[in-house]
N, C-alpha and C positions, 0 to 999 in steps of 0.2 A: 609419603604425604611431608613434606620438607617444614621443619621445624619453623624460620623465619622468611615464610612467606605465607601469607592468605591465600586461601584456596580461591581463583575465579570460578563463580558458574557455567557448567558448560549444557545448556539447554539438551536436555534427552530425547530420545524419541518417543513421541507420542503425546510431550508437556507442554501446554498451550503457555502462551509468554506471560498472558495476563490470569495464567490459572490460581486460585486463592493459595496461599498458603496455609501448610497444615497446621494440626492445634494438637493441645497436648502432647502427650506420652510421643505422637507421631515428628512433631515441629522439635522435643526434644532432642531427638534422635537422628533429626538430619540437621540438626545445627550439630550433632557432636561427629556425624559422619564428616562433617564438610569442614570443622574450624576445630578440630580438638585440640590438634596441636599448640595453634594459636591462643585458645583458653586456657589451656594448663599450663600455656609458660607465665601468662600475666596474672593467673593462680599462685603459682610456684613463685613469682615474683613478690606478690603481696604478700604471702605463708612467712618469708622469709624474714619481712619486713615487719612482720606483727610482732616476730622471733622476741625484742624487747620489750616490749609490751607486756607480752606472756610471763617471761621471766621476773623483770622487775614485778610484777603483779602478784607473780606465787610469792616471791622473797617476802614482800609486803603483808601476804597475809599468814606466812610461815612466824615472819618474826611479830606480827601486829602494831606494824611501824607503818607512821603516818608520811613519813620524806620518800620513800620508794612506790606507797599508792601515788603520790601528786609527779612523781618523776614518769610512773608505770604510763598515767593516766594522760599526761599534758604531751611530757616527751615523745613515748612509746607512741602514741595518736599520731604525733605530728611526723613522725615518721613513717608510720605506717600509709598513713592517709592517701601520698600522693599514687602511691601502688596501686588503693583499694580504686581511688578512683581511673588507675588506668586499666585496671582488670573490668569496671563497671563501662570502661568506653567502649573496649575490644567488644564484651559480649553485648550491647547496645548496634556497634555497626553490625555484628551477627545477624542479631535480629532483623536489624533492618536488611538483610541481607549484601552490606556493602563490600564488595570484592575492592581491594588493594594490598600493596605489600606492609603486612603487621608490624614488623619490626619498624621500617621508617615511620607507618603509621603511628605507633605506640610512642614515640623518641618526641614526636611532634605534641601530641597531645599530652606527654608528661610536661614538657615544657610551659606548657601552655597553660595548664590546668594546676603544676605544683605548688606555687603561690595562695591561687584561693582554695585550695585544700587543705593548710596548714591550721585557719584556724576552727573548720568544723572537726577537724582531726580530733583537737586538741580537746574542744568542749566535748565532743560526743566519746573520745577515751576517757575523760574524766570521769563522765556521768558513768560510763560501765565500769570503769575501776568501783568508784565508791560503790555502786548496786552490786559487786561481784562480793568485794570486803564486806559488805553488811551485810550479805547470806552468810559468809563464813564463819560470821562472828554472833550471829542470832543462834538461841537454842528454841528450835522448834516447838518444844511443847510449851516454852512459856510466853513466846513471841508470836504467837500466831497471826496475828493482825498487820506485825511489819514484816515478818516474810510474805504473806500475800500482798502488802504494798509494793516490795521491792521486786517481787516475779510481774505487778502489773507496770513499775517502773521500767522493766528490762521489756515486755514487749512494747509498750510503748518509744522506748528510745530505736527497738529493730525497725518498729513501722516508720518511722520519721526519717532514720538515717539511711533507708535504702531509698527515699525520694531526696534526701540531699546530696548524698554522692551521688547519685544518677543526675543531679542537673549541676553540681560541679561540671561533668563529664559534657553537660549539654548546651549550658549557656553561662554567661558571662553576668552574672547578678551579687549584688552586697550579700552577706552573710545575713544580715537581718530579712531580704528578701528570700535567702533560700530556706530561710525558719518560717516565714509565712505563707510561702508558697507549698512545704511541705505538711505544713499541718492542713492546706486548705484541701490539697490532694488527697492525706492521709482520711480525712472525715467525706469531705464529697466520692470516693468512691472506696468507702469503706470494703465491702466486701473484695475487691481486686487488695484493698491493702492490708487486709485479716489474712487472703491467699500470701503473700508474698511473704508475711510476719510468722505464718503457719509451717511454710518450707523450711525457714529459717530454723524454728525451733526444735522441729521435727529431725534437721541434720545435726545439731549440735546437741540434743537429745540423746540418741546413737551415738554421738562420739562421747559423751560424759559416761551415758550409761556402760557401755563397753571399755573404758579405757581403764590400761595401756596398750588394749590388742590394736584397737583404733587410729594408737598412732602412727602404725604402718598404714592405716588406711588413707591417711591424711597426704600420704605421699601421692597419692594417685586423685584425691580428691579436693584435697587442698581449700582453697576459700571458692575455687567457682561454681562450685556445687550448689553451696545454698547461695549462692549469687544470680547462676544462670535461673535457679528456681523462682527466685524473689521477683528478678528482671521480667522472668515472663510472665510474673503472675500481674506486676503494674505494668509494663510496657502499654497494653492499651488506652491504660488512664495516662500514660504520659506522650503518646500519640494522639489521642485526641484533645491533650489540654494544648500540647504545643504546635499540634502540625507538624511533626518534626519531619517527616520522610518528605513531603510537598516544599517545606522549607529549606530543607538539605539539597535537594537536587535542582531547587534554584540557585542555590549558592554556587552549587559544582556547574550549571550550563553557564552560570555568567564568568565561574571561570575560567571556564574552558574557551568561552567566546573572546573574555582579555586575552589570554593567550593567544589565540588564531590571530588576533588584530593586530598582534606586534611585529 
């Protein structure tokens, strides 16, 4: 399996071209078996670009300082966002069973989405940094309502951000439109949204519970595991709302016809 080549599907014996897609765990392992190398590479790029956020936030918590906190949230979020969107784009293409050469596709998508991802990255990064900073500075026994409120805020942020970053990878609309769409999708498809959030909470809960042993696991799982599981949960909502596959197929056919007519 080439690291810089996305794998083209080859029809196997006895598999009908219009056979329905697998679901659940079978679909998860099908995607990994075909696209693991490309998803892993996109996940590593996202993980490495998130290190400034994590390190600045750790320094802010240790020193109880707001300046590193703001730097972690705003600047760290902006640095990580284009690669997080790139990871979302890579996984969404895998969920659409879209063939292509990953590195070239990733670079084009990165250039197209980098600017649009900066504001969502800054806002989501700042909110996440504030929520984590607050949790580390609360006495659980004396501030249980605030602790619960902080956890609820993290859950809501996880629920909305999964739609925000996916939309940046899919459509070109202003940030206000991203927020509006994300809120409507989150509430309109609440069971799907909750499933996406649940996978994120389970993953990061396991990472935190067994840290630092899980620091080695993150080399393999990085950010792609929670992102893939989350997007598998909400993908039917995205497909139903944006008619993704039919729209993209029409765009691809139009591009092919234009190239042939030249």
